C-alpha positions as CSV (number, residue, x, y, z in Angstrom):
1,X,0.0,0.0,0.0
2,X,1.4,3.4,-0.9
3,X,1.3,6.3,1.5
4,X,-1.3,8.8,0.3
5,X,-0.9,12.4,1.3
6,X,-3.8,13.9,3.2
7,X,-4.3,16.6,0.4
8,X,-4.4,13.9,-2.3
9,X,-7.0,12.0,-0.3
10,X,-9.1,15.1,0.4
11,X,-9.2,15.9,-3.3
12,X,-10.0,12.3,-4.3
13,X,-12.9,12.2,-1.7
14,X,-14.2,15.7,-2.4
15,X,-17.9,16.1,-2.6
16,X,-19.7,19.4,-3.2
17,X,-21.4,20.5,0.0
18,X,-24.0,23.2,0.5
19,X,-25.5,25.0,3.5
20,X,-28.9,26.6,4.1
21,X,-29.2,30.2,2.8
22,X,-30.0,32.3,5.8
23,X,-31.8,34.9,3.7
24,X,-33.4,33.0,0.8
25,X,-36.0,35.7,0.3
26,X,-33.3,38.3,-0.6
27,X,-31.7,38.2,-4.0
28,X,-27.9,38.7,-3.8
29,X,-24.9,37.6,-5.8
30,X,-22.1,35.4,-4.6
31,X,-18.9,35.6,-6.6
32,X,-15.4,34.3,-6.3
33,X,-12.4,33.3,-8.4
34,X,-10.5,30.1,-8.4
35,X,-7.1,31.1,-10.0
36,X,-5.5,27.7,-9.6
37,X,-7.7,25.5,-11.9
38,X,-5.6,23.0,-13.8
39,X,-6.4,20.0,-16.0
40,X,-4.8,18.1,-18.9
41,X,-5.3,19.0,-22.5
42,X,-7.3,16.1,-24.1
43,X,-5.3,16.4,-27.3
44,X,-1.7,16.8,-26.1
45,X,-1.8,15.7,-22.5
46,X,0.0,18.9,-21.5
47,X,-1.3,20.8,-18.5
48,X,-3.9,23.5,-19.1
49,X,-4.3,26.4,-16.6
50,X,-7.3,28.6,-16.1
51,X,-8.9,31.0,-13.7
52,X,-12.5,30.2,-13.0
53,X,-14.8,33.2,-12.3
54,X,-18.0,32.0,-10.6
55,X,-21.0,34.2,-9.9
56,X,-24.4,33.0,-8.9
57,X,-27.6,34.1,-7.1
58,X,-28.3,31.4,-4.4
59,X,-31.6,29.8,-3.9
60,X,-32.4,27.9,-0.7
61,X,-28.8,26.6,-0.5
62,X,-25.3,28.1,-1.0
63,X,-22.2,26.2,-2.2
64,X,-19.6,25.7,0.5
65,X,-16.4,27.3,-0.8
66,X,-13.8,24.8,0.6
67,X,-15.7,21.8,-0.8
68,X,-15.9,23.6,-4.2
69,X,-12.2,24.2,-4.3
70,X,-11.4,20.6,-3.4
71,X,-14.0,19.4,-6.1
72,X,-12.4,21.7,-8.7
73,X,-8.9,20.4,-7.9
74,X,-10.2,16.9,-8.7
75,X,-9.9,17.9,-12.4
76,X,-6.1,18.4,-12.1
77,X,-5.3,15.0,-13.7
78,X,-8.3,14.7,-16.0
79,X,-8.3,15.4,-19.7
80,X,-10.9,18.2,-19.9
81,X,-11.7,20.8,-22.5
82,X,-12.0,24.3,-21.0
83,X,-13.9,27.1,-22.6
84,X,-14.2,30.8,-21.7
85,X,-17.6,32.1,-20.9
86,X,-18.7,35.4,-19.6
């Protein structure tokens, strides 16, 4: 059995988590950036890098930021196409 680092395990086991929105009657925007997104190019296999800009108006639940960052880091070794959207 190989020794798995705790960060590697946390990313492998990552699940998106959410919590109750304390003010679901009020419309407001949550926004944040994830500048360390990486994945593998599906054509060349070389690393691709991106900054994700996320903005959303929550409904009854909000995405928990730490779980989102761990989830996003799970793409690090996957061959994924990335596109830019505004």
